[in-house]
matplotlib code that plots the C-alpha trace (Angstrom):
import matplotlib.pyplot as plt

x = [9.4, 10.7, 7.3, 6.5, 6.8, 10.3, 8.9, 8.3, 12.0, 12.2, 12.0, 8.7, 10.3, 11.7, 8.5, 7.6, 11.1, 10.3, 6.9, 8.6, 11.4, 9.2, 6.8, 10.0, 11.4, 8.2, 8.2, 11.7, 10.9, 7.9, 10.1, 12.7, 10.1, 8.8, 12.4, 13.0, 9.9, 10.9, 14.3, 12.4, 10.1, 13.1, 14.8, 11.7, 11.3, 14.9, 14.9, 11.6, 9.0, 5.5, 3.2, 5.7, 6.7, 2.8, 2.3, 5.3, 4.3, 0.5, 2.0, 4.4, 2.1, -0.4, 2.4, 3.3, -0.3, -0.3, 2.9, 1.5, -1.7, 0.3, 2.6, -0.5, -1.9, 1.2, 1.4, -2.3, -1.8, 1.2, -0.9, -3.7, -1.2, 0.1, -3.4, -4.3, -1.1, -1.7, -5.6, -4.9, -1.7, -2.9, -0.1, 1.9, 4.9, 4.6, 7.0, 4.7, 1.6, 3.3, 4.5, 1.1, -0.4, 2.3, -0.2, -1.6, 1.9, 3.3, 0.3, 1.1, 4.6, 3.8, 1.3, 3.8, 6.4, 3.9, 3.0, 6.6, 7.5, 4.6, 5.7, 9.3, 8.0, 5.8, 8.6, 11.0, 8.2, 7.5, 11.2, 11.3, 8.3, 9.8, 13.1, 10.9, 12.6, 9.5, 5.9, 2.7, 1.2, 3.7, 2.5, -1.0, -0.2, 1.8, -1.1, -3.3, -0.8, -0.6, -4.4, -4.2, -1.4, -3.3, -6.5, -4.2, -2.8, -6.1, -7.4, -4.6, -5.1, -8.9, -8.7, -7.8, -9.0, -12.0, -15.1, -15.2, -11.5, -11.1, -7.8, -9.5, -12.1, -9.1, -7.2, -10.3, -10.6, -6.9, -7.4, -10.2, -8.0, -5.0, -7.5, -8.8, -5.1, -4.2, -7.1, -5.8, -2.5, -4.1, -6.4, -3.2, -1.2, -3.9, -4.8, -1.0, -0.4, -3.3, -2.0, 1.4, 0.0, -2.2, 0.9, 2.5, -0.3, 0.2, 0.4, -0.4, -1.1, 2.3, 1.8, 0.9, -1.9, 0.6, 2.5, -0.8, -1.9, 1.5, 1.3, -2.4, -1.3, 1.8, -0.6, -3.0, -0.3, 1.0, -2.7, -3.0, 0.4, -0.4, -3.9, -2.1, 0.4, -2.2, -4.1, -0.9, -0.2, -3.7, -3.2, 0.1, -1.4, -4.1, -1.4, 0.6, -2.3, -3.3, 0.3, 0.0, -3.3, -1.9, 1.2, -1.0, -3.2, -0.2, 1.1, -2.6, -3.1, -3.1, -0.2, -2.2, -4.3, -4.5, -3.3, -6.5, -6.2, -6.1, -9.4, -9.7, -9.3, -12.7, -13.2, -14.5, -18.3, -19.3, -21.6, -24.7, -24.7, -26.7, -30.4, -30.9, -32.8, -36.0, -35.7]
y = [27.0, 24.3, 22.6, 22.6, 19.4, 18.6, 18.5, 22.2, 23.1, 22.7, 25.9, 26.5, 27.2, 23.6, 22.0, 21.8, 20.0, 17.7, 16.5, 15.7, 14.0, 11.8, 10.8, 9.8, 8.0, 6.1, 5.0, 4.0, 1.9, 0.2, -0.6, -2.2, -4.3, -5.6, -6.6, -8.1, -10.3, -11.5, -12.6, -14.3, -16.1, -17.6, -18.6, -20.4, -22.3, -23.6, -24.2, -25.6, -28.0, -29.5, -27.6, -25.3, -24.2, -23.9, -21.7, -19.5, -18.9, -18.1, -15.5, -13.9, -13.5, -11.8, -9.5, -8.8, -7.8, -5.4, -3.7, -3.2, -1.6, 0.6, 1.8, 2.8, 4.5, 6.6, 7.6, 8.7, 10.5, 12.5, 13.5, 14.8, 16.5, 18.5, 19.2, 20.7, 22.9, 24.1, 25.0, 26.6, 28.5, 31.2, 33.8, 32.3, 29.8, 26.2, 26.9, 29.7, 27.3, 24.7, 27.3, 28.9, 25.4, 24.0, 21.9, 20.1, 19.7, 18.1, 15.8, 14.8, 14.1, 12.0, 9.9, 9.2, 8.2, 5.9, 4.2, 3.5, 2.2, -0.1, -1.5, -2.1, -3.9, -6.1, -7.3, -7.9, -9.8, -12.0, -12.7, -14.0, -16.2, -17.7, -18.3, -19.9, -17.3, -15.1, -15.3, -15.4, -13.0, -10.3, -10.3, -9.8, -6.9, -5.2, -5.6, -3.7, -1.0, -0.5, -0.1, 2.3, 4.5, 4.2, 5.7, 8.5, 9.3, 9.6, 11.8, 14.1, 14.5, 14.7, 17.8, 20.2, 18.4, 19.3, 16.9, 16.9, 15.9, 12.7, 12.1, 12.1, 9.5, 7.5, 7.8, 6.5, 3.5, 2.8, 3.0, 0.4, -1.8, -1.6, -2.5, -5.6, -6.6, -6.3, -8.5, -11.0, -11.1, -11.6, -14.4, -16.2, -16.0, -17.5, -20.3, -21.0, -21.0, -23.4, -25.7, -25.9, -26.6, -29.3, -31.0, -31.3, -33.2, -34.3, -38.0, -39.5, -43.1, -44.3, -42.7, -44.6, -43.4, -41.9, -40.0, -38.6, -37.4, -35.8, -33.9, -32.9, -31.2, -29.5, -28.3, -26.9, -25.0, -23.5, -22.5, -20.6, -18.9, -17.8, -16.5, -14.3, -13.1, -12.4, -10.3, -8.4, -7.8, -6.3, -3.8, -2.9, -2.4, -0.1, 2.1, 2.3, 3.3, 6.0, 7.5, 7.2, 9.3, 11.8, 12.5, 12.4, 15.1, 17.3, 17.3, 18.1, 21.0, 24.4, 26.8, 29.8, 27.9, 29.9, 28.0, 26.9, 26.6, 23.0, 22.0, 21.7, 18.2, 16.5, 15.6, 12.4, 12.1, 11.3, 8.5, 8.6, 6.7, 3.4, 3.6, 2.1, -1.3, -1.7, -4.4]
z = [11.2, 13.2, 13.5, 9.7, 7.9, 6.6, 2.9, 3.1, 3.5, -0.5, -2.3, -3.9, -7.3, -7.0, -6.6, -10.3, -11.0, -8.2, -9.5, -12.9, -11.1, -8.9, -11.8, -13.9, -10.9, -10.4, -14.0, -13.8, -10.6, -12.3, -15.5, -13.4, -11.5, -14.7, -15.6, -12.4, -12.7, -16.0, -14.5, -11.6, -14.0, -15.9, -12.6, -11.5, -14.6, -14.4, -10.5, -9.8, -11.1, -10.6, -8.3, -7.1, -10.7, -11.4, -8.3, -8.9, -12.8, -11.6, -8.9, -11.1, -13.9, -11.8, -10.7, -14.2, -15.0, -12.0, -12.9, -16.4, -15.0, -12.7, -15.5, -17.6, -14.4, -13.9, -17.7, -17.6, -14.3, -15.9, -18.8, -16.7, -14.4, -17.6, -18.6, -15.1, -15.3, -18.8, -18.0, -14.7, -14.9, -17.3, -18.0, -15.0, -15.8, -14.9, -11.9, -10.6, -10.9, -8.8, -6.2, -5.9, -5.4, -3.1, -1.0, -4.0, -5.5, -2.4, -2.2, -5.7, -5.1, -2.0, -4.0, -6.7, -4.3, -2.4, -5.8, -6.8, -3.3, -3.4, -6.7, -5.3, -2.3, -4.1, -6.3, -3.5, -1.6, -4.7, -5.1, -1.6, -2.1, -5.2, -3.4, -0.5, 1.9, 2.4, 3.3, 1.0, 3.3, 2.4, -1.3, -0.1, 2.3, -0.8, -3.1, -0.5, -0.3, -3.8, -4.2, -1.5, -3.0, -6.3, -4.8, -3.1, -6.6, -8.3, -5.4, -5.7, -9.4, -9.2, -6.9, -9.7, -12.8, -14.8, -14.5, -18.1, -18.6, -20.6, -18.9, -15.7, -17.0, -18.2, -14.9, -13.0, -15.4, -14.8, -11.1, -11.3, -13.5, -10.8, -8.1, -10.1, -10.9, -7.2, -6.3, -8.8, -6.9, -3.8, -5.2, -7.0, -3.7, -1.5, -4.0, -4.5, -0.7, -0.3, -3.2, -1.7, 1.8, 0.4, -1.1, 2.2, 3.7, 7.4, 7.7, 11.3, 10.4, 11.9, 15.3, 18.5, 20.7, 23.3, 20.5, 19.0, 22.4, 23.0, 19.5, 20.3, 23.5, 22.0, 19.1, 21.5, 23.3, 20.1, 19.1, 22.6, 21.9, 18.4, 19.5, 22.2, 19.7, 17.2, 19.7, 20.6, 17.0, 16.3, 19.0, 17.7, 14.3, 15.8, 17.5, 14.2, 12.3, 14.7, 14.6, 10.7, 10.6, 13.1, 11.1, 7.8, 9.4, 10.3, 6.7, 5.4, 7.6, 5.7, 6.1, 7.1, 9.7, 12.9, 16.0, 18.1, 21.7, 22.9, 24.5, 28.2, 29.5, 30.2, 33.9, 34.6, 34.8, 38.3, 38.7, 40.5, 43.7, 43.5, 44.7, 47.9, 47.6, 49.5, 52.2]

ax = plt.figure().add_subplot(projection="3d")
ax.plot(x, y, z, "-o")
ax.set_aspect("equal")
plt.show()
């Protein structure tokens, strides 16, 4: 019992209520995100101008389109979920259906949470970019996370849906639309970043030869430092992903799976001695 995932501490009869609660919470998070983006838009128009205003408007418009696509996805997913419950529960109650299919229910809850969290993170990142206190790369990463969370929600819904279900077809269409809108956010963010950087073009015309040489050497040092840091961050990212997959695998394990003995550690393979060379 101590080794079971913490989410399983919830009573099975409460799972049905949690599904509805999480879906409603996700919808509220998305509605709040749309309102915040509208507020950021009006603030950007009053506090910025020129290239920066153009970039901010383009990024915020793409974020708004993404939020609308996510909102439609959640609505369609909710309709499909109700259809699955109605067609699969038979004489049982809704709560009994969720309790009987607790693993599927937990996957649905986890996916809904991931979508809502991704939407919130995207808005916060967009807010920091507009206020010039954040990084454009944060928006790109958030867009990728939303696409991944959407795929998780579709996969969780697809497991028990009928192949001929119209709601399933609509959900898959919504998923493709979300991916397209997320790609638009990435594209608008990258183009905006390039446009802002081009505006701040570096000017070396007033530097002497000695000053230029000094700047060149300092820049080379920075490049080497950044390359070393990049390599370290890539290693860290790989370890984080390994831990993520390990935890996700623990949650996905079936409750009644028998414990398997740990495989014996493999001994190192002895290498053949080198063949003696002829003189």
